[in-house]
Backbone bond lengths (Angstrom), bond angles and torsions (degrees), N, CA, C in turn:
res aa  C-N    CA-C-N  psi(-1)  N-CA   C-N-CA  omega(-1)  CA-C   N-CA-C  phi
1 M - - - 1.456 - - 1.521 108.79 -
2 P 1.327 117.87 131.47 1.465 120.09 179.56 1.534 111.33 -65.84
3 D 1.316 115.43 138.72 1.457 120.65 174.59 1.520 109.15 -89.95
4 L 1.320 115.54 149.41 1.462 122.23 175.79 1.520 108.32 -128.56
5 D 1.328 116.34 144.06 1.456 122.64 173.63 1.523 106.07 -104.13
6 I 1.330 115.89 98.51 1.471 121.61 -174.11 1.521 109.43 -98.35
7 Q 1.324 115.56 120.93 1.460 122.67 176.25 1.525 107.99 -105.37
8 I 1.320 116.90 131.35 1.460 121.08 -175.69 1.517 111.25 -120.65
9 S 1.328 114.49 136.92 1.455 121.47 173.48 1.527 107.86 -127.83
10 V 1.319 116.95 126.16 1.460 122.06 178.40 1.523 107.09 -107.24
11 E 1.334 115.95 112.12 1.465 121.40 -173.95 1.529 113.59 -107.09
12 D 1.334 117.14 4.37 1.461 120.10 -179.35 1.522 107.63 -138.08
13 E 1.316 116.85 130.15 1.462 120.70 -174.21 1.525 113.66 -69.95
14 G 1.329 118.25 -11.90 1.458 120.87 179.26 1.519 113.96 -75.30
15 W 1.321 117.54 -14.14 1.464 121.47 178.53 1.521 110.46 -73.65
16 A 1.327 116.06 160.07 1.462 121.13 171.43 1.529 107.74 -61.09
17 D 1.325 116.17 167.70 1.466 118.13 -179.15 1.529 110.17 -67.13
18 E 1.316 114.92 160.32 1.459 121.61 -173.84 1.530 112.34 -58.97
19 A 1.328 117.77 -37.22 1.468 120.57 -179.93 1.532 110.46 -62.76
20 R 1.302 116.83 -42.48 1.480 121.13 179.71 1.526 110.22 -66.31
21 L 1.335 117.84 -42.81 1.461 121.12 178.61 1.526 111.05 -65.86
22 T 1.324 117.13 -37.86 1.461 121.31 177.67 1.530 110.12 -63.23
23 E 1.310 116.77 -44.33 1.465 121.46 179.73 1.538 110.48 -61.01
24 L 1.321 116.66 -48.33 1.463 120.52 -179.78 1.525 110.84 -63.72
25 A 1.324 116.92 -49.27 1.467 120.88 -177.24 1.529 111.02 -62.46
26 T 1.313 117.70 -40.74 1.459 121.10 179.92 1.528 110.42 -62.43
27 K 1.316 116.65 -45.69 1.473 121.13 179.01 1.527 110.80 -61.58
28 V 1.318 116.80 -48.77 1.461 122.03 -175.81 1.522 111.67 -66.81
29 L 1.317 117.26 -49.30 1.463 120.24 -175.71 1.527 111.84 -72.63
30 A 1.330 117.54 -30.97 1.466 119.78 174.52 1.526 109.95 -64.52
31 A 1.324 117.45 -41.89 1.468 120.91 177.88 1.524 110.66 -63.93
32 A 1.328 116.68 -40.91 1.472 120.38 179.29 1.525 110.44 -65.84
33 A 1.327 117.14 -43.89 1.464 120.75 179.94 1.528 110.57 -64.79
34 E 1.319 116.66 -43.28 1.462 120.85 178.70 1.528 110.62 -61.09
35 Y 1.331 116.72 -43.44 1.465 120.02 179.69 1.529 110.41 -63.60
36 L 1.322 117.17 -46.99 1.465 120.19 -179.27 1.530 111.06 -60.11
37 A 1.316 117.28 -42.38 1.468 120.84 -179.30 1.526 111.25 -67.53
38 A 1.333 116.91 -48.42 1.461 121.52 -173.98 1.523 113.34 -75.53
39 E 1.325 116.73 -42.05 1.464 120.56 -171.48 1.525 114.15 -99.56
40 E 1.327 117.09 -25.62 1.458 120.62 -176.92 1.528 112.73 -112.45
41 G 1.336 116.38 -2.49 1.461 120.07 179.67 1.521 113.88 69.02
42 Q 1.328 116.62 22.93 1.462 121.12 -178.96 1.530 109.96 -68.12
43 P 1.339 118.11 119.85 1.468 118.88 175.70 1.529 110.85 -74.59
44 F 1.317 114.75 152.60 1.458 122.28 175.63 1.523 107.37 -131.91
45 P 1.330 117.56 147.92 1.469 119.66 176.65 1.528 111.03 -63.51
46 K 1.338 115.89 157.17 1.468 120.57 177.30 1.531 110.49 -62.52
47 M 1.325 115.52 -43.15 1.472 120.43 176.12 1.528 107.47 -83.71
48 A 1.325 116.20 139.30 1.464 120.69 -178.24 1.526 111.10 -56.30
49 P 1.345 117.84 120.35 1.461 118.72 177.59 1.533 110.33 -71.98
50 E 1.308 114.23 147.45 1.467 120.72 -177.75 1.517 110.75 -93.23
51 L 1.328 115.13 142.78 1.451 120.67 167.60 1.515 107.56 -141.50
52 S 1.314 115.10 151.60 1.458 118.90 178.47 1.514 109.36 -113.52
53 L 1.322 113.72 143.02 1.459 121.95 174.88 1.520 107.32 -117.50
54 V 1.318 115.27 127.64 1.459 120.92 177.91 1.519 107.34 -115.62
55 F 1.318 115.82 117.81 1.459 122.12 177.69 1.517 107.15 -100.63
56 T 1.321 115.61 107.75 1.457 120.92 -171.01 1.526 110.43 -128.65
57 N 1.331 115.59 -156.82 1.467 120.60 -177.58 1.527 110.50 -125.23
58 D 1.317 114.97 176.81 1.466 120.64 -176.88 1.526 113.00 -60.41
59 E 1.319 117.22 -40.63 1.462 119.11 -177.23 1.523 111.17 -65.04
60 A 1.316 116.88 -44.23 1.468 119.93 -179.34 1.527 111.05 -65.96
61 I 1.327 117.26 -42.78 1.469 118.80 -178.76 1.526 110.80 -71.70
62 R 1.336 116.68 -28.92 1.470 119.53 175.21 1.523 110.05 -62.04
63 E 1.331 116.82 -43.93 1.461 121.10 179.34 1.530 110.97 -63.64
64 I 1.322 116.92 -43.15 1.467 120.91 179.03 1.528 110.21 -64.89
65 N 1.323 116.17 -43.73 1.462 121.62 179.67 1.529 110.83 -62.17
66 A 1.318 116.85 -39.79 1.472 120.62 178.54 1.532 110.82 -66.71
67 E 1.317 116.14 -43.78 1.466 120.16 -177.34 1.534 112.67 -69.08
68 W 1.312 117.34 -44.34 1.455 120.75 -171.12 1.522 114.34 -96.55
69 R 1.329 117.40 -24.16 1.466 119.22 -177.10 1.524 112.78 -122.31
70 G 1.343 117.30 -2.87 1.454 120.57 179.88 1.512 113.29 69.35
71 K 1.326 117.60 21.74 1.471 122.83 179.67 1.519 108.00 -117.65
72 D 1.331 115.71 105.49 1.459 121.50 -174.82 1.525 110.45 -85.32
73 K 1.334 115.08 66.80 1.460 121.70 178.13 1.521 108.23 -158.79
74 P 1.331 115.71 155.30 1.460 117.58 177.19 1.529 110.64 -71.38
75 T 1.310 115.35 157.95 1.459 122.87 175.68 1.523 107.07 -141.65
76 N 1.323 116.93 171.52 1.462 118.88 -175.80 1.525 112.89 -78.53
77 V 1.343 116.82 -46.83 1.460 120.46 -176.33 1.517 110.14 -144.98
78 L 1.311 116.15 142.27 1.460 122.60 173.18 1.523 107.71 -127.85
79 S 1.316 115.22 141.88 1.461 120.83 177.85 1.515 109.28 -123.08
80 F 1.319 115.18 140.18 1.451 121.93 179.24 1.528 109.00 -130.05
81 P 1.333 117.76 94.18 1.466 119.68 177.89 1.529 110.42 -61.26
82 A 1.325 116.03 140.42 1.463 120.30 178.70 1.523 110.82 -68.46
83 F 1.329 116.03 -34.45 1.465 122.02 179.85 1.520 108.16 -138.59
84 P 1.325 117.45 147.15 1.469 118.55 175.96 1.533 109.19 -60.65
85 L 1.313 115.86 135.13 1.456 120.42 -177.19 1.520 108.90 -144.23
86 E 1.296 116.29 134.98 1.457 122.11 172.20 1.518 107.73 -92.02
87 P 1.345 118.44 148.09 1.461 118.90 175.99 1.527 110.67 -51.56
88 G 1.323 116.05 130.91 1.458 121.42 -178.87 1.516 114.02 90.21
89 G 1.346 116.99 -8.18 1.463 120.67 179.53 1.520 111.36 -77.27
90 N 1.335 115.14 165.02 1.464 121.16 179.92 1.523 110.79 -80.54
91 P 1.338 117.25 116.46 1.467 118.93 177.31 1.519 110.83 -76.32
92 G 1.313 115.32 156.70 1.458 120.95 175.75 1.515 110.89 -85.78
93 P 1.315 116.64 -166.34 1.464 120.71 -177.58 1.531 113.22 -73.12
94 M 1.324 116.39 -17.55 1.467 121.67 178.11 1.518 107.89 -121.56
95 L 1.343 117.05 120.65 1.465 120.23 179.14 1.525 111.14 -78.87
96 G 1.333 117.13 -44.03 1.455 120.29 -179.55 1.514 111.49 142.63
97 D 1.332 114.68 -158.72 1.459 122.16 -174.62 1.521 110.30 -123.68
98 I 1.324 114.84 143.88 1.463 122.42 171.94 1.523 106.38 -124.45
99 V 1.325 116.07 127.16 1.468 122.02 -178.64 1.526 107.78 -117.84
100 V 1.339 116.82 131.06 1.463 121.88 -176.09 1.524 109.33 -126.56
101 A 1.337 116.49 135.06 1.469 122.37 -179.48 1.526 110.75 -101.81
102 R 1.312 116.54 119.09 1.458 123.06 -175.22 1.531 113.71 -58.64
103 E 1.317 118.54 -51.54 1.468 119.82 -174.22 1.524 112.36 -62.70
104 T 1.326 116.61 -40.11 1.461 119.89 179.45 1.524 110.03 -66.18
105 V 1.326 117.17 -42.68 1.466 120.59 178.67 1.532 109.62 -62.16
106 E 1.322 117.06 -41.44 1.472 120.65 178.42 1.522 111.44 -61.44
107 R 1.335 116.87 -47.91 1.478 120.69 -179.78 1.526 111.02 -60.78
108 E 1.334 115.44 -46.32 1.454 119.37 -178.56 1.523 111.47 -64.07
109 A 1.322 117.86 -40.43 1.462 121.04 178.88 1.528 110.47 -59.93
110 V 1.333 116.45 -43.02 1.468 120.41 177.67 1.526 109.98 -63.71
111 D 1.332 116.68 -47.52 1.471 120.71 179.99 1.527 112.09 -60.01
112 L 1.329 116.36 -37.36 1.466 121.71 -179.08 1.525 112.92 -85.02
113 E 1.334 115.02 -5.27 1.466 121.58 -177.40 1.528 111.23 55.87
114 K 1.349 114.34 45.78 1.461 121.83 178.81 1.522 109.09 -122.81
115 P 1.331 116.37 150.51 1.470 118.13 173.53 1.532 110.06 -61.84
116 F 1.314 115.57 145.70 1.464 122.07 -178.57 1.529 111.29 -52.21
117 D 1.338 117.61 -48.86 1.466 120.66 -176.51 1.529 112.13 -62.55
118 E 1.329 117.83 -33.26 1.469 120.23 177.57 1.530 110.80 -66.96
119 H 1.322 116.18 -43.24 1.465 118.99 179.41 1.534 110.26 -67.81
120 L 1.320 116.85 -41.33 1.465 120.60 176.93 1.524 110.11 -60.81
121 T 1.319 117.63 -41.42 1.462 121.78 177.58 1.521 110.22 -57.47
122 H 1.332 116.40 -46.79 1.466 120.74 178.76 1.527 110.41 -59.15
123 L 1.312 117.38 -44.92 1.464 120.22 -177.15 1.531 111.94 -68.94
124 L 1.321 118.21 -32.53 1.462 120.39 175.62 1.529 110.46 -66.39
125 V 1.320 117.14 -41.85 1.467 120.72 176.39 1.519 109.54 -63.28
126 H 1.313 116.99 -45.17 1.469 122.25 179.78 1.533 110.37 -58.23
127 G 1.321 116.34 -49.87 1.456 120.52 180.00 1.516 112.30 -63.17
128 F 1.328 116.75 -38.57 1.463 122.20 179.50 1.527 110.45 -63.23
129 L 1.313 117.64 -43.07 1.465 120.86 178.86 1.530 111.46 -62.16
130 H 1.323 116.94 -36.25 1.475 119.67 176.18 1.534 111.07 -59.37
131 L 1.334 117.15 -35.75 1.466 120.14 179.93 1.525 112.11 -65.40
132 F 1.334 116.51 -20.12 1.466 121.71 179.70 1.525 112.51 -102.02
133 G 1.331 116.02 15.12 1.459 120.08 173.41 1.514 115.52 92.57
134 Y 1.316 118.07 0.95 1.468 119.55 177.33 1.516 108.93 -77.62
135 D 1.323 115.67 146.53 1.461 120.74 -177.81 1.520 109.76 -147.49
136 H 1.325 115.50 175.56 1.467 120.58 -179.33 1.522 110.84 -140.51
137 M 1.338 115.26 35.89 1.464 119.66 179.98 1.529 111.67 -78.07
138 E 1.311 116.91 -31.70 1.457 122.50 178.87 1.532 108.22 -115.36
139 T 1.325 117.24 154.83 1.457 121.22 -175.96 1.526 112.66 -56.70
140 D 1.331 117.85 -44.40 1.470 119.48 -178.66 1.530 111.40 -65.59
141 E 1.340 116.73 -37.76 1.464 120.49 175.97 1.524 110.66 -64.50
142 A 1.328 115.45 -43.87 1.467 120.56 -179.18 1.523 110.28 -62.46
143 E 1.311 117.17 -42.60 1.464 120.16 179.41 1.523 111.02 -61.91
144 E 1.343 116.77 -42.65 1.463 120.76 179.47 1.528 110.88 -65.09
145 M 1.332 116.60 -46.47 1.460 120.23 -177.64 1.527 110.90 -66.18
146 E 1.316 117.09 -43.70 1.463 120.46 -179.61 1.524 111.37 -65.28
147 A 1.332 117.50 -36.62 1.467 120.54 177.11 1.528 110.23 -64.16
148 L 1.331 116.81 -42.30 1.470 120.41 176.65 1.524 111.12 -61.94
149 E 1.323 116.34 -46.52 1.465 120.14 178.67 1.519 110.22 -56.52
150 T 1.330 115.76 -46.56 1.463 120.93 -177.70 1.525 111.30 -61.35
151 R 1.335 117.30 -42.92 1.466 120.43 -179.70 1.530 111.36 -68.44
152 I 1.309 117.65 -39.57 1.469 120.77 177.89 1.525 109.85 -65.96
153 L 1.309 117.13 -44.28 1.468 120.42 179.46 1.523 111.10 -63.46
154 A 1.340 117.27 -35.70 1.467 120.31 176.87 1.524 110.30 -62.07
155 K 1.350 117.44 -38.22 1.468 121.02 176.75 1.534 110.91 -61.74
156 L 1.320 116.01 -25.99 1.464 121.73 178.77 1.530 111.86 -93.17
157 G 1.333 116.58 4.41 1.458 121.52 178.20 1.513 115.01 81.83
158 L 1.340 117.07 19.23 1.464 120.59 -178.32 1.527 110.79 -108.91
159 S 1.317 115.76 152.08 1.456 121.44 -177.43 1.528 111.72 -79.40
160 D 1.318 114.96 168.38 1.462 123.41 179.60 1.527 110.01 -65.12
161 P 1.336 117.99 114.57 1.464 119.88 -179.27 1.519 112.76 -73.51
162 Y 1.322 117.78 -12.18 1.466 121.71 -177.00 1.522 113.31 -106.71
163 A 1.317 117.99 4.69 1.465 121.12 -177.04 1.534 110.16 -53.15
164 G 1.331 114.94 125.72 1.465 120.66 177.32 1.508 114.84 81.57
165 Q 1.327 118.71 8.36 1.467 121.78 -179.42 1.519 110.47 -116.97
166 D 1.329 115.87 153.29 1.454 120.46 170.33 1.530 107.55 -76.83
167 P 1.354 117.66 154.79 1.466 119.50 178.37 1.522 111.38 -55.89
168 I 1.312 115.64 142.36 1.469 121.27 179.64 1.514 108.75 -85.76
169 V 1.329 116.02 118.25 1.472 120.43 177.03 1.501 109.94 -120.81
């Protein structure tokens, strides 16, 4: 099983404590890494690659989204790969950053009628896949990425978050 060096920063007091977030993130990202390695042939470095998780709020992610994507609004998750990577490519020692906004995740969980931790789990998997070059800009890419998310979430005992929906592009 590939090892990961997960660094966590909690920037909003509304999040669970850092130990709880570390436990959840470690479980989720380890399952995603294991699935990618075993089922998709994704190589991993011998030394555990580092990634950072930033648990923040809507205002902070809105600013990041405006600066980096030109979208002046909050979003649920943003991923910033440390190096450009195609799916199946060799990652470097640093995978990148995943930033998650608490209020947006809370609203979406309520709208989706899902427990907060289940929706957060989905978004962590989604953000992690972006670090490995997966995307959803085109329909075929979205279908591939969503299928991977669904299979990884099933390994974690969670249902298909996209059931009954067209791919998100």
